[in-house]
C-alpha positions as CSV (number, residue, x, y, z in Angstrom):
1,X,0.0,0.2,0.2
2,X,1.7,3.3,-0.9
3,X,1.5,5.4,2.4
4,X,3.5,8.4,0.6
5,X,1.8,12.2,1.8
6,X,0.6,13.5,-1.3
7,X,0.9,17.0,0.0
8,X,2.5,18.4,3.3
9,X,1.4,21.7,5.1
10,X,4.4,23.8,5.5
11,X,2.7,27.4,7.1
12,X,0.0,28.0,8.4
13,X,-1.3,31.1,9.8
14,X,-4.5,32.8,10.7
15,X,-5.9,36.4,12.1
16,X,-9.0,35.5,14.8
17,X,-10.2,39.0,14.4
18,X,-10.5,39.4,10.4
19,X,-11.3,35.3,10.3
20,X,-9.0,35.4,7.4
21,X,-6.2,32.4,6.9
22,X,-3.1,31.5,4.7
23,X,-2.1,27.7,3.8
24,X,0.9,26.5,2.3
25,X,1.4,23.6,1.0
26,X,3.9,21.5,-0.7
27,X,3.4,18.8,-3.7
28,X,6.1,17.6,-5.6
29,X,7.9,20.7,-6.1
30,X,4.7,23.1,-6.4
31,X,3.8,25.7,-4.1
32,X,0.5,25.8,-3.0
33,X,-0.5,29.3,-1.5
34,X,-4.1,29.1,0.0
35,X,-6.4,31.8,1.1
36,X,-9.5,31.2,3.6
37,X,-11.8,34.2,4.3
38,X,-15.6,34.6,5.6
39,X,-15.7,37.2,3.0
40,X,-16.2,34.5,0.0
41,X,-18.3,32.3,1.8
42,X,-21.0,34.3,2.4
43,X,-23.5,32.6,-0.2
44,X,-23.2,29.7,2.3
45,X,-23.5,30.1,5.4
46,X,-23.2,26.3,6.4
47,X,-19.6,26.6,4.7
48,X,-18.9,30.0,6.6
49,X,-20.0,28.4,9.9
50,X,-17.6,25.3,9.3
51,X,-15.2,27.5,8.9
52,X,-15.9,29.5,11.9
53,X,-16.2,26.7,13.9
54,X,-12.8,25.6,13.1
55,X,-11.2,28.7,13.9
56,X,-13.2,29.2,17.2
57,X,-12.2,25.8,18.3
58,X,-8.3,26.3,17.0
59,X,-8.4,29.5,19.6
60,X,-9.9,27.9,22.4
61,X,-7.3,25.2,22.3
62,X,-9.9,22.6,21.7
63,X,-8.3,19.3,22.1
64,X,-11.0,17.6,19.9
65,X,-10.0,19.8,16.8
66,X,-6.6,20.1,15.5
67,X,-5.4,22.5,12.9
68,X,-5.1,18.7,10.2
69,X,-9.0,19.3,10.6
70,X,-9.1,21.9,9.0
71,X,-6.6,21.4,6.7
72,X,-8.4,18.1,5.7
73,X,-11.6,20.3,5.0
74,X,-10.2,23.0,3.5
75,X,-7.3,21.3,0.8
76,X,-10.0,19.1,0.1
77,X,-11.4,20.5,-3.2
78,X,-7.5,20.8,-4.3
79,X,-6.7,16.9,-4.1
80,X,-7.5,16.8,-8.1
81,X,-4.9,19.4,-8.2
82,X,-2.5,17.4,-5.9
83,X,-3.1,14.0,-7.3
84,X,-2.2,15.6,-11.1
85,X,1.2,17.0,-10.0
86,X,1.8,14.5,-8.1
87,X,1.8,12.0,-10.9
88,X,4.2,14.2,-12.8
89,X,6.8,11.5,-13.9
90,X,10.7,13.2,-13.0
91,X,13.5,11.8,-14.8
92,X,15.9,13.8,-11.6
93,X,17.1,11.0,-8.6
94,X,18.4,13.6,-6.8
95,X,17.1,17.2,-5.4
96,X,19.0,20.2,-4.2
97,X,17.8,22.2,-0.8
98,X,17.6,24.8,-3.3
99,X,15.2,23.3,-5.7
100,X,12.9,22.6,-2.3
101,X,13.3,26.2,-1.7
102,X,12.6,27.8,-4.9
103,X,9.3,25.8,-6.1
104,X,6.7,27.0,-8.8
105,X,4.3,28.7,-7.2
106,X,0.4,28.8,-7.6
107,X,-1.9,30.8,-5.3
108,X,-5.7,29.7,-4.8
109,X,-8.3,31.3,-3.0
110,X,-11.2,29.2,-1.3
111,X,-15.2,30.0,-1.9
112,X,-18.6,28.7,-2.2
113,X,-19.5,27.1,-5.3
114,X,-23.2,26.0,-5.5
115,X,-23.2,25.5,-1.5
116,X,-20.0,23.6,-1.9
117,X,-16.2,24.3,-0.7
118,X,-14.6,25.2,-4.1
119,X,-11.1,26.6,-5.0
120,X,-10.1,28.7,-8.1
121,X,-7.0,30.6,-9.0
122,X,-6.5,34.1,-7.1
123,X,-4.8,35.9,-9.7
124,X,-5.7,39.0,-7.7
125,X,-3.6,37.8,-4.8
126,X,-0.1,39.4,-4.2
127,X,1.0,37.6,-1.3
128,X,3.3,35.2,-0.8
129,X,5.1,32.9,2.1
130,X,6.8,34.2,4.5
131,X,10.5,34.4,3.7
132,X,12.8,31.7,4.8
133,X,15.6,31.7,7.4
134,X,16.8,34.8,9.5
135,X,19.6,37.8,8.9
136,X,22.6,37.2,10.7
137,X,25.2,39.9,10.2
138,X,28.6,38.6,9.1
139,X,30.0,41.9,11.1
140,X,27.7,41.5,13.9
141,X,28.8,37.3,14.9
142,X,31.0,35.3,13.7
143,X,30.9,31.3,13.5
144,X,33.5,29.2,13.1
145,X,31.2,26.7,10.9
146,X,31.5,26.8,7.1
147,X,29.1,28.3,5.1
148,X,26.9,26.1,2.3
149,X,24.9,27.2,-0.3
150,X,21.7,25.7,-0.8
151,X,22.6,23.9,-4.3
152,X,25.4,22.3,-2.0
153,X,23.1,19.9,-0.4
154,X,21.3,17.3,-1.8
155,X,18.2,15.8,0.0
156,X,17.9,12.1,1.2
157,X,15.2,10.4,0.2
158,X,14.6,6.8,-1.0
159,X,11.5,8.1,-3.3
160,X,12.6,10.9,-5.4
161,X,9.0,11.8,-5.9
162,X,8.9,12.7,-2.0
163,X,12.0,14.9,-2.4
164,X,9.9,18.3,-2.9
165,X,7.2,17.0,-1.3
166,X,8.5,16.5,2.2
167,X,10.2,19.2,4.1
168,X,13.9,18.1,4.0
169,X,15.5,16.6,7.1
170,X,17.7,13.9,6.0
171,X,21.0,15.7,3.2
172,X,24.0,15.7,1.9
173,X,26.4,17.9,2.5
174,X,29.2,18.1,-0.5
175,X,28.5,14.9,-1.3
176,X,30.0,13.3,1.4
177,X,28.4,14.1,5.1
178,X,24.8,13.0,5.6
179,X,23.5,15.9,7.7
180,X,20.1,16.6,10.0
181,X,19.0,20.1,8.2
182,X,17.5,22.1,11.3
183,X,15.7,24.8,9.7
184,X,15.2,28.0,11.7
185,X,11.9,29.8,11.9
186,X,11.1,32.5,9.6
187,X,12.0,35.4,11.3
188,X,13.1,34.1,14.5
189,X,16.6,35.6,15.1
190,X,16.7,35.8,18.7
191,X,16.2,32.1,19.1
192,X,19.0,31.1,16.0
193,X,21.0,33.0,17.9
194,X,20.3,31.4,20.7
195,X,21.3,28.1,18.9
196,X,24.1,29.1,18.1
197,X,25.8,30.2,21.0
198,X,24.8,27.3,22.9
199,X,26.2,25.2,19.9
200,X,29.3,27.4,20.3
201,X,30.0,27.0,23.9
202,X,29.2,23.1,23.4
203,X,32.0,22.7,20.9
204,X,34.1,24.5,23.3
205,X,34.0,21.5,25.8
206,X,36.6,19.0,26.9
207,X,34.6,16.2,27.6
208,X,35.7,12.8,26.9
209,X,32.5,10.9,26.9
210,X,29.4,11.1,28.5
211,X,28.2,14.3,26.1
212,X,25.4,12.9,23.8
213,X,24.0,16.0,21.9
214,X,24.6,16.4,17.9
215,X,26.9,18.9,16.6
216,X,27.0,21.6,14.2
217,X,28.6,20.5,10.9
218,X,28.0,23.8,9.2
219,X,25.4,26.8,8.2
220,X,22.9,27.0,5.2
221,X,23.3,30.6,3.8
222,X,20.4,32.1,1.8
223,X,21.0,33.3,-1.6
224,X,21.4,36.3,-0.9
225,X,24.3,35.7,1.3
226,X,23.3,37.7,4.7
227,X,20.6,35.2,5.8
228,X,20.7,31.7,6.9
229,X,18.2,28.8,6.6
230,X,19.5,26.6,9.4
231,X,21.5,24.2,10.7
232,X,23.7,21.0,9.5
233,X,23.8,18.7,12.3
234,X,25.5,15.3,12.7
235,X,22.8,13.3,11.5
236,X,21.1,10.8,14.8
237,X,19.8,7.3,12.6
238,X,16.4,7.5,15.1
239,X,13.8,7.0,12.1
240,X,11.9,9.8,14.1
241,X,11.7,8.1,17.5
242,X,12.1,10.4,20.8
243,X,11.5,9.1,24.3
244,X,7.7,10.0,24.2
245,X,7.5,6.7,21.8
246,X,10.4,4.9,22.8
247,X,9.2,4.1,26.3
248,X,7.0,1.1,26.2
249,X,5.4,-1.5,28.9
250,X,7.4,-4.2,27.8
251,X,10.5,-1.1,27.9
252,X,13.3,-3.5,30.6
253,X,14.2,-1.7,33.3
254,X,18.2,-1.8,32.3
255,X,17.0,0.6,29.0
256,X,15.3,3.2,30.9
257,X,18.3,3.3,33.6
258,X,20.2,3.9,30.6
259,X,18.3,6.7,29.1
260,X,18.2,8.2,32.7
261,X,21.9,7.9,32.9
262,X,22.9,9.4,29.4
263,X,20.5,12.7,29.8
264,X,21.7,13.1,33.6
265,X,25.1,13.0,32.2
266,X,24.8,14.7,29.6
267,X,22.5,17.9,31.5
268,X,25.0,17.7,33.9
269,X,28.0,18.6,31.6
270,X,25.9,21.2,30.6
271,X,25.2,22.4,33.6
272,X,28.8,22.8,34.6
273,X,30.0,24.3,31.6
274,X,26.8,27.2,31.9
275,X,24.8,26.2,29.3
276,X,20.8,25.5,29.9
277,X,19.2,23.5,27.5
278,X,15.4,25.3,27.7
279,X,12.8,23.3,26.4
280,X,13.4,20.0,28.6
281,X,10.9,17.7,27.7
282,X,11.1,13.9,26.8
283,X,10.2,15.1,23.0
284,X,13.8,16.6,23.0
285,X,15.3,13.3,23.7
286,X,15.9,11.1,20.7
287,X,16.6,7.6,20.8
288,X,18.9,6.1,18.3
289,X,19.0,3.0,16.3
290,X,21.8,1.6,19.4
291,X,18.8,2.7,21.8
292,X,21.1,5.3,22.8
293,X,19.5,9.0,24.0
294,X,20.4,12.4,22.5
295,X,19.4,15.8,23.6
296,X,18.1,18.0,21.0
297,X,16.8,21.6,20.5
298,X,19.1,24.5,22.3
299,X,16.8,27.3,20.5
300,X,15.3,28.0,23.9
301,X,11.8,28.4,24.8
302,X,9.7,26.2,26.9
303,X,6.8,23.8,27.3
304,X,3.9,23.8,29.5
305,X,4.0,20.7,31.6
306,X,7.5,19.9,31.6
307,X,8.8,23.7,32.8
308,X,7.0,26.3,34.7
309,X,7.1,29.4,32.5
310,X,8.9,31.5,35.3
311,X,11.6,28.4,35.6
312,X,12.1,28.7,31.9
313,X,15.7,29.3,30.4
314,X,17.4,28.2,33.8
315,X,19.4,25.4,35.4
316,X,16.4,24.9,37.5
317,X,13.8,24.6,34.8
318,X,16.4,21.7,33.5
319,X,16.5,20.3,36.7
320,X,12.5,20.6,37.2
321,X,11.7,19.3,33.0
322,X,14.5,16.2,33.9
323,X,12.6,15.5,37.1
324,X,9.4,14.7,34.7
325,X,11.5,13.4,31.9
326,X,12.8,10.4,34.5
327,X,9.3,10.0,35.7
328,X,8.0,9.3,32.2
329,X,10.5,6.7,31.9
330,X,9.8,4.8,34.7
331,X,6.0,5.5,34.9
332,X,5.3,3.9,31.6
């Protein structure tokens, strides 16, 4: 059975006041910019009400409704278009992330047609998806890692038809080094600097063992020369597995203890060097194919339920998050 995703939602924006939304989708090298507005549903109260119900539920953090529910409903009229583009044959076996970030862009708007949700080309829409990456002026910041152009980084994907649909994570730099591509969130300059500075200090640590964090191998530079799209990190072959999914009822005690010891040891080394993890939670601990645990994500921030807001970004917050991670390991 074919489990390939037909499309991937890459950006979602909504303004709860004006009731306008934008969904950005990638499908086999084509970017779709889809606009929703109650103004286009005035002739179909049932469609307008359905749309508003989704927005109200999302604004209220209703656990029974997710953004994916809105995507499924809103993008249904475009499925035939996605299927047609997805079926386009490709003669290429490899693609670069330049091709991913420079796709053909089509703009659509949703509206009502005979009481049914429909989509049509939006020639009047001059908007575009948000600018990718962050600006790091070389004169203000120096980092020792090499910079790579988008065209120097190939996408590693078993199926070429997926390469320009799914966001590139596993990549090949200069045709020789497998890396994990971690993109900077558009405009998040402070978070990017926080992560870069944390990794700079990690690189300076003189630790023989027990420091299980991916290392920066390079920076991905934007085409303008001053912006950066993200980081190239040493690749942890975990197949998307984190502690959240790795701990099961039948997980042996010795394996649980190994994960606790590895996370504890890594965090101890970081704290001794004055480095704070920040977003301490089970989802930020990868478990590789050898069943070893790795701490990731030094971009700052915190997650409610793991670290209290007033303790975010502190050693005390890390210790609080660690205690909950340990509980989750032994109580599952």
